C-alpha positions in Angstrom: 104.0 -178.2 -159.6 102.3 -176.4 -156.7 100.5 -178.3 -154.0 97.0 -177.0 -154.1 95.9 -176.6 -150.5 92.6 -175.9 -148.7 92.3 -174.9 -145.0 89.2 -175.9 -143.1 88.6 -174.8 -139.5 85.7 -173.0 -137.8 88.1 -170.9 -135.7 89.5 -167.9 -137.7 92.6 -167.8 -135.5 93.4 -171.4 -136.3 93.1 -170.8 -140.0 95.4 -167.8 -139.7 98.0 -169.9 -137.9 98.0 -172.5 -140.7 98.3 -169.8 -143.4 101.1 -168.1 -141.5 103.1 -171.4 -141.2 102.5 -172.2 -144.9 104.3 -169.0 -146.0 107.5 -171.0 -145.5 106.3 -173.6 -148.0 107.1 -172.2 -151.4 105.6 -175.1 -153.3 102.3 -174.8 -151.6 99.4 -172.7 -153.1 96.5 -171.9 -150.8 93.3 -172.2 -152.8 91.1 -170.8 -150.0 89.7 -171.5 -146.5 86.4 -172.7 -145.1 84.9 -172.1 -141.7 82.5 -175.1 -141.7 82.1 -178.6 -143.1 79.3 -177.7 -145.6 81.5 -175.1 -147.4 84.5 -177.5 -147.2 82.6 -180.2 -149.1 81.7 -177.8 -151.8 85.2 -176.4 -152.1 86.8 -179.8 -152.3 84.5 -180.9 -155.0 84.9 -177.7 -157.0 88.6 -176.8 -156.5 90.0 -180.4 -156.2 92.8 -179.6 -153.8 95.9 -181.9 -153.3 96.1 -181.3 -149.6 93.5 -180.3 -147.0 94.1 -179.2 -143.4 90.9 -180.4 -141.9 89.6 -179.6 -138.4 87.6 -182.4 -136.8 85.5 -180.7 -134.2 83.3 -178.3 -136.1 79.5 -177.6 -135.6 77.1 -178.8 -138.1 79.3 -181.1 -140.3 82.5 -182.2 -138.6 85.7 -183.4 -140.3 84.6 -187.0 -140.6 81.3 -185.9 -142.2 83.3 -184.0 -144.8 85.4 -187.1 -145.6 82.3 -189.3 -145.9 80.7 -186.8 -148.3 83.5 -186.9 -150.8 83.9 -189.8 -153.2 86.9 -191.9 -152.3 88.4 -191.4 -155.7 88.4 -187.6 -155.2 89.8 -187.5 -151.7 92.8 -185.3 -151.3 95.6 -185.9 -148.8 94.3 -185.0 -145.4 96.1 -183.6 -142.4 93.7 -183.6 -139.5 93.7 -180.6 -137.1 92.2 -181.5 -133.8 91.9 -180.8 -130.1 91.1 -184.5 -129.3 92.7 -185.9 -126.2 95.6 -188.3 -126.4 93.4 -191.4 -126.0 91.4 -190.6 -129.1 94.5 -189.8 -131.0 95.7 -193.4 -130.7 93.3 -194.1 -133.5 95.2 -191.9 -135.8 98.5 -193.5 -134.9 97.1 -197.0 -135.5 95.8 -196.0 -139.0 99.0 -194.1 -139.8 97.2 -190.9 -140.5 98.8 -187.6 -139.7 97.3 -185.0 -137.4 98.1 -181.7 -135.7 97.1 -181.5 -132.1 96.1 -178.0 -131.1 98.0 -175.9 -130.2 100.8 -177.1 -132.5 104.1 -175.3 -133.1 105.9 -174.5 -136.3 108.3 -177.5 -136.2 105.4 -180.0 -135.8 103.5 -178.3 -138.5 106.3 -178.5 -141.1 106.8 -182.2 -140.2 103.2 -182.8 -141.1 103.5 -180.9 -144.3 106.6 -182.9 -145.2 104.7 -186.2 -144.7 101.8 -184.9 -146.7 104.2 -184.0 -149.6 105.6 -187.5 -149.5 102.1 -189.0 -149.8 101.3 -186.7 -152.7 104.6 -187.3 -154.6 104.4 -191.1 -154.3 100.7 -191.0 -155.4 99.6 -193.3 -152.6 96.2 -191.8 -152.4 94.5 -195.2 -152.7 96.3 -196.5 -149.6 95.4 -193.3 -147.8 91.7 -193.7 -148.7 91.7 -197.2 -147.1 93.1 -195.7 -143.9 90.5 -193.0 -143.8 87.7 -195.4 -144.3 89.0 -197.6 -141.6 89.5 -194.7 -139.2 86.0 -193.4 -139.8 84.5 -196.8 -139.2 86.3 -197.1 -135.8 85.5 -193.6 -134.5 82.2 -192.4 -135.9 80.2 -195.6 -135.5 80.7 -195.2 -131.7 79.3 -191.6 -131.7 76.0 -191.3 -129.7 73.9 -188.3 -129.2 72.2 -187.2 -126.0 68.8 -188.6 -125.5 68.2 -186.9 -122.1 69.6 -184.0 -120.0 69.9 -183.6 -116.3 68.1 -180.5 -115.1 68.3 -178.9 -111.7 65.3 -176.8 -110.8 63.9 -175.5 -107.4 65.7 -178.0 -105.3 65.0 -181.0 -107.4 66.9 -182.9 -110.2 65.1 -184.5 -113.0 65.8 -186.0 -116.4 64.5 -184.3 -119.5 64.3 -186.2 -122.8 65.8 -184.1 -125.6 62.9 -185.0 -127.9 60.6 -183.0 -125.6 62.6 -179.7 -126.1 61.0 -177.2 -128.5 64.0 -174.9 -128.8 67.1 -173.8 -126.9 68.1 -170.2 -126.2 71.5 -168.9 -125.1 71.4 -167.0 -121.8 74.8 -165.8 -120.8 76.7 -168.7 -119.3 73.5 -170.8 -119.4 71.1 -172.2 -121.8 67.3 -171.9 -121.5 65.5 -175.1 -122.6 62.0 -174.3 -123.8 59.6 -177.2 -123.3 56.0 -176.3 -124.0 55.0 -173.5 -121.6 58.0 -174.3 -119.2 61.6 -173.3 -119.5 64.6 -174.9 -117.7 68.1 -173.5 -117.2 71.3 -175.6 -117.5 74.9 -174.4 -117.4 76.2 -175.2 -120.9 77.4 -173.4 -124.0 75.7 -173.4 -127.4 78.7 -174.9 -129.2 78.9 -177.8 -126.8 75.2 -178.6 -126.7 75.1 -178.4 -130.5 77.8 -181.1 -130.8 75.9 -183.4 -128.4 72.5 -183.2 -130.0 71.4 -185.3 -133.0 71.7 -183.1 -136.1 68.8 -185.0 -137.7 66.5 -183.6 -134.9 68.1 -180.3 -133.8 69.5 -177.5 -135.9 71.2 -174.2 -135.1 69.4 -171.3 -136.8 71.0 -168.4 -135.0 74.2 -167.9 -133.0 71.9 -168.0 -129.9 69.2 -170.4 -131.0 68.9 -174.1 -131.6 65.5 -175.5 -132.7 63.8 -178.9 -132.7 63.2 -179.3 -136.5 59.9 -181.2 -135.8 58.5 -178.1 -134.1 58.8 -175.9 -137.1 55.6 -175.1 -138.9 56.6 -172.6 -141.5 59.1 -169.9 -142.6 58.4 -166.3 -143.3 60.9 -164.3 -145.4 61.9 -160.9 -144.0 63.1 -157.7 -145.7 66.7 -158.0 -144.4 67.2 -161.4 -146.2 66.7 -163.2 -142.9 63.8 -165.6 -142.3 61.4 -166.0 -139.4 60.8 -169.6 -138.2 57.3 -170.1 -136.8 56.9 -173.0 -134.4 53.7 -175.0 -134.0 52.9 -173.3 -130.8 53.2 -169.9 -132.5 56.7 -169.0 -131.2 58.6 -166.9 -133.7 62.4 -167.4 -134.0 64.9 -165.6 -136.2 66.7 -167.6 -138.8 69.9 -165.7 -139.5 71.7 -165.5 -142.9 74.7 -167.4 -141.5 72.6 -170.5 -141.0 70.0 -169.9 -143.7 71.4 -171.9 -146.7 71.9 -175.2 -144.8 68.6 -174.9 -143.1 66.6 -174.1 -146.3 68.2 -177.1 -148.0 66.8 -179.3 -145.3 63.5 -177.6 -145.1 62.9 -177.7 -148.9 64.1 -181.3 -149.1 61.4 -182.3 -146.6 58.5 -180.7 -148.4 
């Protein structure tokens, strides 16, 4: 029987690497691939894979969010794919869960696949679930989001509470933080800041825009299938199709 496999990673090159290495595994069937946690949850529920290569560090929903969203009775065997440092990886060793540390080579990959096959063949899924629950408890409960940022402006340094930010705009190697009528620049990337901000308060609506959800007043549909998000101060921001579905679910759920 084929081992039904799903690949989850927000980096296309990382997904291609896993697919390329899996070509050597004749008893593995690739069901598909997902570029974010939301799609992964849907695919796991619908396709019921035996094995999932799951990236941990993804925007929006990370690998741990995916696991927590799936009923423990339906959890497949998981091989984590991660860029975590060695200190963080000690947690995986303690809980006897397998992981692939980026960048991994072919030999290490096939060793992980072999272990995954043993878990599947011996039907030890219940034991694996306990390990996953324990791991998540140890790691995710310690996660804290930024509540303030250090901003340097005109020879002064001050602290800015994240809750005061209306929206964030990408500006080359910098980010522009819009706070009322003021704007402050910090040297940071969109992906990094997205992972540091509380997703219950901030949401990415475009590859170059993150918005404070509380500042949104209404949405306007556009001819292209995109939306326009209107903030309470009248600012109009584009909501692109890539982020539309997840955003609309939240927006509709709050009305």
